[in-house]
N, CA, C and O atoms as a DFTB+ gen file, in Angstrom:
344 C
 N C O
     1  1     -42.587     -19.262       3.454
     2  2     -43.259     -18.890       2.070
     3  2     -43.339     -17.520       1.865
     4  3     -43.419     -16.729       2.806
     5  1     -43.322     -17.150       0.579
     6  2     -43.190     -15.965       0.132
     7  2     -44.806     -15.073       0.628
     8  3     -45.823     -15.756       0.508
     9  1     -44.920     -14.094       0.982
    10  2     -46.158     -13.259       1.612
    11  2     -46.327     -11.971       1.259
    12  3     -45.421     -11.368       0.685
    13  1     -47.490     -11.396       1.552
    14  2     -47.897     -10.171       1.346
    15  2     -48.279     -10.270       3.263
    16  3     -48.677     -11.279       3.845
    17  1     -48.109      -9.429       3.651
    18  2     -48.519      -9.204       5.497
    19  2     -48.779      -7.914       5.965
    20  3     -48.511      -6.857       5.395
    21  1     -49.267      -8.062       6.938
    22  2     -49.469      -6.833       7.771
    23  2     -48.797      -7.032       9.291
    24  3     -49.179      -7.831      10.146
    25  1     -47.869      -6.237       9.374
    26  2     -46.960      -6.673      10.457
    27  2     -47.745      -6.150      11.673
    28  3     -47.994      -6.985      12.542
    29  1     -48.077      -5.162      11.820
    30  2     -49.037      -4.634      13.082
    31  2     -50.167      -3.588      12.112
    32  3     -50.200      -3.469      10.887
    33  1     -51.009      -2.939      13.125
    34  2     -52.078      -2.304      12.757
    35  2     -51.383      -0.471      12.940
    36  3     -50.801       0.087      13.870
    37  1     -51.722      -0.097      11.841
    38  2     -51.234       1.494      11.965
    39  2     -52.112       2.423      11.556
    40  3     -52.211       2.678      10.356
    41  1     -52.732       2.941      12.323
    42  2     -54.067       4.306      11.868
    43  2     -53.523       5.165      10.934
    44  3     -53.898       5.234       9.764
    45  1     -52.732       5.752      11.386
    46  2     -52.208       7.259      10.677
    47  2     -51.481       6.583       9.360
    48  3     -51.844       7.093       8.300
    49  1     -50.640       5.661       9.265
    50  2     -49.946       5.488       7.802
    51  2     -50.087       3.532       7.227
    52  3     -49.218       2.670       7.099
    53  1     -51.355       3.511       7.051
    54  2     -51.618       1.937       7.326
    55  2     -50.322       1.137       6.126
    56  3     -49.850       0.028       6.376
    57  1     -49.946       1.901       4.943
    58  2     -48.751       1.228       4.376
    59  2     -46.978       0.973       5.121
    60  3     -45.917       0.500       4.715
    61  1     -47.371       1.463       6.108
    62  2     -46.161       1.472       6.685
    63  2     -46.447      -0.117       7.597
    64  3     -45.497      -0.559       8.243
    65  1     -47.215      -0.564       7.592
    66  2     -47.324      -1.516       8.225
    67  2     -47.224      -2.955       6.962
    68  3     -47.226      -4.166       7.185
    69  1     -47.150      -2.267       5.749
    70  2     -47.236      -3.326       5.106
    71  2     -45.580      -4.187       4.881
    72  3     -44.553      -3.510       4.820
    73  1     -45.550      -5.468       4.794
    74  2     -44.153      -6.319       4.288
    75  2     -44.710      -7.166       3.454
    76  3     -45.883      -7.521       3.337
    77  1     -43.431      -7.554       2.693
    78  2     -43.429      -8.701       1.640
    79  2     -42.225      -9.300       1.911
    80  3     -41.135      -8.771       1.696
    81  1     -42.396     -10.379       2.372
    82  2     -41.491     -11.352       2.778
    83  2     -41.575     -12.871       2.935
    84  3     -42.245     -13.551       2.158
    85  1     -40.968     -13.327       3.829
    86  2     -41.001     -14.779       3.755
    87  2     -41.800     -14.811       5.541
    88  3     -41.509     -13.992       6.413
    89  1     -42.716     -15.850       5.700
    90  2     -43.310     -16.421       6.703
    91  2     -43.230     -17.949       6.904
    92  3     -42.987     -18.788       6.037
    93  1     -43.502     -18.165       8.317
    94  2     -43.402     -19.524       8.316
    95  2     -44.300     -20.593       7.669
    96  3     -45.485     -20.262       7.632
    97  1     -44.059     -21.592       7.239
    98  2     -44.963     -22.369       6.314
    99  2     -45.991     -22.925       7.236
   100  3     -45.545     -23.505       8.226
   101  1     -47.350     -22.855       7.091
   102  2     -48.694     -22.710       7.373
   103  2     -48.753     -24.765       7.863
   104  3     -48.348     -25.774       7.286
   105  1     -49.333     -24.558       8.919
   106  2     -49.734     -25.807       9.282
   107  2     -51.205     -26.074       8.686
   108  3     -52.213     -25.370       8.750
   109  1     -50.937     -27.628       7.941
   110  2     -52.620     -28.088       7.454
   111  2     -53.146     -28.633       8.381
   112  3     -52.482     -29.505       8.942
   113  1     -54.549     -28.330       8.903
   114  2     -55.308     -28.824       9.663
   115  2     -55.860     -30.439       9.014
   116  3     -55.963     -30.742       7.825
   117  1     -56.224     -31.501      10.498
   118  2     -56.718     -32.464       9.781
   119  2     -58.040     -32.136       8.674
   120  3     -58.678     -31.101       8.869
   121  1     -58.400     -32.984       7.591
   122  2     -59.265     -32.822       6.650
   123  2     -59.458     -31.273       5.994
   124  3     -60.590     -30.884       5.705
   125  1     -58.355     -30.479       5.796
   126  2     -57.936     -29.426       5.022
   127  2     -56.611     -30.169       3.821
   128  3     -55.709     -31.005       3.865
   129  1     -57.309     -29.109       2.716
   130  2     -56.059     -29.315       1.561
   131  2     -55.153     -27.925       1.744
   132  3     -55.583     -26.907       2.285
   133  1     -53.850     -28.079       1.201
   134  2     -53.323     -26.903       0.722
   135  2     -53.004     -26.424      -0.483
   136  3     -52.397     -27.099      -1.315
   137  1     -53.379     -25.246      -0.669
   138  2     -52.832     -24.579      -1.826
   139  2     -51.955     -23.423      -2.112
   140  3     -51.756     -22.319      -1.604
   141  1     -51.396     -24.267      -3.372
   142  2     -50.077     -23.185      -3.496
   143  2     -50.799     -21.905      -4.392
   144  3     -51.069     -22.026      -5.587
   145  1     -50.998     -20.954      -3.787
   146  2     -51.450     -19.755      -3.988
   147  2     -50.942     -19.070      -5.604
   148  3     -49.829     -18.644      -5.296
   149  1     -51.088     -18.797      -6.821
   150  2     -50.509     -18.090      -7.943
   151  2     -50.752     -16.824      -8.023
   152  3     -49.821     -16.052      -8.251
   153  1     -52.006     -16.378      -7.857
   154  2     -52.589     -15.051      -7.576
   155  2     -53.644     -14.994      -6.428
   156  3     -54.255     -15.914      -5.884
   157  1     -53.685     -13.467      -6.189
   158  2     -54.280     -13.267      -5.269
   159  2     -54.464     -11.728      -5.145
   160  3     -53.465     -11.039      -5.350
   161  1     -55.702     -11.083      -4.813
   162  2     -55.868      -9.726      -4.762
   163  2     -56.292      -9.181      -3.182
   164  3     -57.058      -9.678      -2.357
   165  1     -55.635      -8.212      -3.145
   166  2     -55.928      -7.377      -1.962
   167  2     -56.980      -6.349      -2.574
   168  3     -57.068      -5.908      -3.720
   169  1     -57.886      -6.069      -1.239
   170  2     -59.198      -5.146      -1.569
   171  2     -59.329      -4.130      -0.278
   172  3     -58.328      -3.953       0.416
   173  1     -60.034      -3.750      -0.094
   174  2     -60.501      -2.151       0.880
   175  2     -60.515      -2.903       2.371
   176  3     -60.451      -2.261       3.419
   177  1     -60.611      -4.421       2.308
   178  2     -60.712      -5.038       3.822
   179  2     -59.275      -5.243       4.410
   180  3     -58.993      -5.508       5.579
   181  1     -58.214      -5.020       3.087
   182  2     -57.288      -5.346       3.722
   183  2     -56.396      -3.789       3.814
   184  3     -55.226      -3.729       4.192
   185  1     -57.085      -2.781       3.454
   186  2     -56.309      -1.648       4.113
   187  2     -56.792      -1.128       5.665
   188  3     -56.159      -0.265       6.273
   189  1     -57.962      -1.762       6.187
   190  2     -58.507      -1.590       6.899
   191  2     -57.595      -2.655       8.164
   192  3     -57.152      -2.203       9.220
   193  1     -57.489      -3.997       7.757
   194  2     -56.412      -4.770       8.531
   195  2     -55.426      -4.060       8.611
   196  3     -55.151      -4.021       9.810
   197  1     -54.354      -3.162       7.767
   198  2     -53.296      -2.779       7.825
   199  2     -53.357      -1.756       8.846
   200  3     -52.438      -1.771       9.665
   201  1     -54.642      -0.483       9.019
   202  2     -54.979       0.006      10.121
   203  2     -55.289      -0.582      11.491
   204  3     -55.358       0.099      12.514
   205  1     -55.428      -1.593      11.446
   206  2     -55.584      -1.983      12.850
   207  2     -56.982      -2.384      13.203
   208  3     -57.285      -3.024      14.211
   209  1     -58.062      -1.815      11.996
   210  2     -59.509      -1.658      12.154
   211  2     -60.338      -3.051      12.130
   212  3     -59.725      -3.734      11.309
   213  1     -61.423      -3.809      12.621
   214  2     -61.958      -4.562      12.240
   215  2     -63.322      -4.358      12.639
   216  3     -63.628      -3.335      13.253
   217  1     -64.201      -5.268      12.338
   218  2     -65.904      -5.089      12.510
   219  2     -66.022      -6.706      13.507
   220  3     -67.114      -7.232      13.725
   221  1     -64.958      -7.178      13.908
   222  2     -65.242      -8.609      14.634
   223  2     -65.144      -7.945      16.249
   224  3     -64.770      -6.836      16.630
   225  1     -65.692      -9.235      17.056
   226  2     -65.463      -8.722      18.231
   227  2     -64.233      -9.061      18.962
   228  3     -64.023      -8.781      20.142
   229  1     -63.483      -9.648      18.218
   230  2     -61.958     -10.377      18.585
   231  2     -61.026      -9.054      18.021
   232  3     -61.430      -8.490      17.004
   233  1     -60.069      -8.678      18.531
   234  2     -58.793      -8.292      17.939
   235  2     -58.204      -8.750      16.661
   236  3     -58.593      -9.810      16.172
   237  1     -57.363      -8.087      16.125
   238  2     -56.634      -8.911      14.848
   239  2     -55.184      -9.064      15.377
   240  3     -54.365      -8.304      15.894
   241  1     -55.216     -10.317      15.043
   242  2     -53.596     -11.286      15.780
   243  2     -52.763     -10.775      14.737
   244  3     -52.992     -11.439      13.726
   245  1     -51.867      -9.864      14.512
   246  2     -50.801      -9.396      13.808
   247  2     -49.545     -10.534      14.172
   248  3     -49.444     -11.181      15.214
   249  1     -48.809     -10.559      13.214
   250  2     -48.860     -10.712      11.764
   251  2     -49.752     -11.301      11.211
   252  3     -49.988     -12.474      11.499
   253  1     -50.531     -10.558      10.190
   254  2     -51.336     -11.398       9.490
   255  2     -51.531     -11.316       8.026
   256  3     -51.805     -10.212       7.555
   257  1     -51.418     -12.398       7.203
   258  2     -51.134     -12.584       5.667
   259  2     -52.771     -11.590       4.912
   260  3     -53.947     -11.634       5.271
   261  1     -52.289     -11.032       4.123
   262  2     -53.537     -10.196       3.609
   263  2     -53.853     -11.220       2.166
   264  3     -53.234     -12.147       1.644
   265  1     -54.845     -10.674       1.929
   266  2     -55.700     -10.929       0.569
   267  2     -57.037     -12.144       1.218
   268  3     -56.890     -13.031       2.060
   269  1     -58.115     -11.804       0.560
   270  2     -59.168     -12.973       0.554
   271  2     -59.355     -13.668      -0.500
   272  3     -59.811     -14.788      -0.271
   273  1     -59.130     -13.359      -1.816
   274  2     -59.557     -13.975      -3.153
   275  2     -58.082     -14.425      -3.427
   276  3     -57.065     -13.735      -3.354
   277  1     -58.203     -15.679      -3.742
   278  2     -56.984     -16.275      -4.130
   279  2     -57.220     -17.512      -5.571
   280  3     -58.136     -18.320      -5.725
   281  1     -56.167     -17.277      -6.338
   282  2     -56.159     -18.966      -7.281
   283  2     -55.085     -19.601      -6.808
   284  3     -54.266     -19.115      -6.027
   285  1     -55.067     -20.824      -7.326
   286  2     -53.635     -21.686      -7.096
   287  2     -53.975     -23.445      -7.317
   288  3     -55.149     -23.785      -7.465
   289  1     -53.094     -24.275      -7.322
   290  2     -53.193     -25.560      -7.379
   291  2     -52.963     -25.762      -6.001
   292  3     -52.490     -25.098      -5.078
   293  1     -53.807     -27.726      -6.262
   294  2     -53.606     -28.348      -5.235
   295  2     -52.329     -28.452      -4.817
   296  3     -51.506     -28.585      -5.722
   297  1     -51.954     -28.432      -3.802
   298  2     -50.592     -28.959      -3.400
   299  2     -50.439     -30.159      -2.451
   300  3     -49.572     -30.992      -2.714
   301  1     -51.162     -30.298      -1.447
   302  2     -51.040     -31.573      -0.197
   303  2     -52.177     -31.801       0.536
   304  3     -52.926     -30.922       0.964
   305  1     -52.283     -32.809       0.657
   306  2     -53.763     -33.116       1.844
   307  2     -52.658     -33.012       3.418
   308  3     -51.456     -33.242       3.554
   309  1     -53.706     -32.572       4.404
   310  2     -52.988     -32.892       5.914
   311  2     -52.761     -34.132       5.873
   312  3     -53.648     -34.896       5.493
   313  1     -51.170     -34.722       6.366
   314  2     -50.986     -36.393       6.517
   315  2     -49.861     -36.615       5.288
   316  3     -49.055     -37.535       5.426
   317  1     -49.807     -35.784       4.104
   318  2     -49.430     -36.315       3.052
   319  2     -47.990     -35.987       3.330
   320  3     -47.627     -35.086       4.087
   321  1     -47.062     -36.932       2.541
   322  2     -45.336     -36.940       2.770
   323  2     -44.917     -35.975       1.782
   324  3     -44.232     -36.198       0.784
   325  1     -45.517     -34.619       2.261
   326  2     -44.991     -33.716       1.287
   327  2     -44.488     -33.605       0.186
   328  3     -43.574     -32.873      -0.193
   329  1     -45.343     -34.653      -0.570
   330  2     -44.845     -34.707      -2.104
   331  2     -46.017     -33.837      -2.918
   332  3     -47.200     -33.878      -2.582
   333  1     -45.636     -33.237      -3.764
   334  2     -46.609     -32.587      -4.690
   335  2     -47.582     -33.677      -5.667
   336  3     -47.316     -34.844      -5.955
   337  1     -48.673     -32.944      -6.019
   338  2     -49.500     -34.045      -6.614
   339  2     -50.053     -33.169      -7.716
   340  3     -50.481     -32.023      -7.577
   341  1     -49.957     -34.120      -9.219
   342  2     -50.463     -33.276     -10.003
   343  2     -51.839     -32.377      -9.979
   344  3     -52.090     -31.608     -10.907
């Protein structure tokens, strides 16, 4: 899938960690739906991610897809046979 992601954390030069490219297709967990994202926003949180900074107890696992807000269309349910639905 095409994505904007952080390859690692870089405190001195956060934009050096920014990558635009292909990532593996996500696994859709039981009970979840997959959305084909058409619009996403990046915000201050993503700059902290690029720096490797988090307020959470657990460290950031890289690579990490950026963007907390998005809009898109329903793609499929867990277990669907990969056909798109309207």
